[in-house]
C-alpha positions in Angstrom: 14.9 11.5 9.6 18.1 10.2 11.0 19.0 10.2 14.7 22.7 9.6 15.6 21.5 8.4 19.0 20.1 5.3 17.3 23.6 4.0 16.7 24.7 4.4 20.3 24.9 1.5 22.7 24.6 1.1 26.4 20.9 1.8 26.8 21.4 5.6 26.8 21.1 7.9 23.8 22.5 11.4 23.4 20.7 13.8 25.7 19.9 11.3 28.3 17.1 9.5 26.5 16.9 5.7 26.5 17.2 3.7 23.3 13.6 2.7 23.9 12.7 6.4 23.5 13.9 6.3 19.9 12.2 3.1 18.8 9.1 4.7 17.5 11.2 7.1 15.4 13.1 4.2 13.9 9.9 2.3 13.0 8.3 5.5 11.5 11.5 6.2 9.5 11.6 2.6 8.2 7.9 2.8 7.2 8.5 6.0 5.3 11.5 4.5 3.5 9.4 1.5 2.5 6.5 3.6 1.5 8.8 5.6 -0.8 10.2 2.5 -2.3 6.7 1.1 -2.9 5.7 4.4 -4.6 8.8 4.2 -6.8 8.1 0.5 -7.7 4.5 1.3 -8.6 5.5 4.3 -10.6 7.3 1.9 -13.0 3.8 0.5 -13.8 2.4 4.1 -14.0 0.4 3.6 -10.8 0.1 5.2 -7.4 -0.6 3.2 -4.3 -4.3 4.3 -4.2 -4.8 3.4 -7.8 -3.0 0.1 -7.4 -5.1 -0.7 -4.3 -8.4 -0.2 -6.2 -7.3 -2.2 -9.2 -6.1 -5.0 -6.9 -9.5 -5.1 -5.2 -11.4 -5.1 -8.5 -9.1 -7.8 -10.0 -9.5 -10.0 -6.9 -13.3 -9.6 -6.8 -13.5 -10.6 -10.4 -16.8 -8.7 -10.6 -17.8 -5.0 -10.5 -17.9 -3.5 -7.1 -19.9 -0.5 -5.8 -17.9 2.5 -4.9 -19.2 2.2 -1.4 -17.9 -1.4 -1.2 -14.5 -0.3 -2.6 -14.4 2.5 0.0 -15.2 0.0 2.8 -12.6 -2.5 1.6 -9.9 0.2 1.4 -10.9 2.1 4.5 -11.5 5.4 2.9 -14.5 7.8 2.6 -16.8 7.4 -0.4 -16.1 10.9 -1.8 -12.4 10.0 -2.1 -13.3 6.8 -3.8 -15.5 8.6 -6.3 -12.6 11.0 -7.2 -10.2 8.0 -7.4 -12.5 6.1 -9.7 -12.9 9.2 -11.8 -9.1 9.3 -12.3 -9.0 5.6 -13.0 -11.8 5.9 -15.5 -10.0 8.8 -17.2 -6.9 6.6 -17.5 -9.0 3.8 -19.1 -8.3 1.4 -16.2 -11.9 1.1 -14.9 -15.3 1.8 -16.2 -18.5 2.5 -14.4 -21.4 0.1 -15.0 -25.0 0.1 -13.8 -25.9 -2.3 -11.0 -28.2 -5.0 -12.4 -30.1 -5.1 -9.1 -30.3 -1.4 -8.1 -30.9 1.4 -10.6 -29.5 3.9 -8.2 -26.2 2.1 -7.8 -23.1 2.4 -9.9 -20.3 -0.1 -9.8 -16.7 0.0 -11.0 -15.4 -2.7 -13.3 -11.7 -3.2 -14.2 -10.9 -3.0 -17.9 -8.4 -5.2 -19.7 -5.9 -2.3 -19.7 -6.5 -2.0 -15.9 -5.9 -5.8 -15.5 -2.6 -5.5 -17.3 -1.5 -2.4 -15.3 -2.5 -4.1 -12.1 -0.5 -7.2 -13.1 2.5 -5.0 -13.9 2.1 -3.3 -10.5 2.0 -6.6 -8.8 5.2 -7.7 -10.5 6.9 -4.6 -9.3 5.6 -5.0 -5.8 6.8 -8.7 -5.9 10.3 -7.5 -6.9 10.3 -5.0 -4.1 9.2 -7.6 -1.6 12.1 -9.8 -2.7 14.5 -6.9 -2.4 13.4 -6.0 1.1 13.4 -9.7 2.2 17.0 -10.0 1.0 18.0 -7.1 3.3 16.9 -9.0 6.4 18.8 -12.2 7.2 16.6 -15.3 7.0 17.0 -16.0 10.7 15.6 -12.6 11.6 12.6 -12.5 9.3 10.2 -14.4 11.6 11.3 -12.2 14.5 10.8 -9.0 12.5 7.3 -10.1 11.4 6.4 -11.0 15.0 7.7 -7.7 16.3 5.8 -5.7 13.7 2.6 -7.7 14.4 2.9 -6.8 18.1 2.7 -3.1 17.2 -0.8 -3.4 15.6 
């Protein structure tokens, strides 16, 4: 999504809109570009963003987590988490284990293969973060972070 009006100066864009009117489109476009770059980076580790997110949570927890807890931590509905864990289990990256305290509960545990894949994904994400940081002059980085935080 490119808007030629984003390059114009003087406070007015083509069609009489102000530059402020295009700000949201610029931010959304940048977010999509970064999301695409992140997906490409994780694909090098044979992961999607959702799979990487689950593996990252399980690796950080260093203990099995219930599917409900994973869903809460990643802000998604439990049925989606169940399907995602099904796919991760089929890939050999996690396994389901019984809860030692609740017979009705099942937890997800990261496998050694999952730990390796998560570490590979983290390396790719780190490379991407360095690449993106290099695009922004050092003097502008703190300002960029502050501006992005103000949008939350």
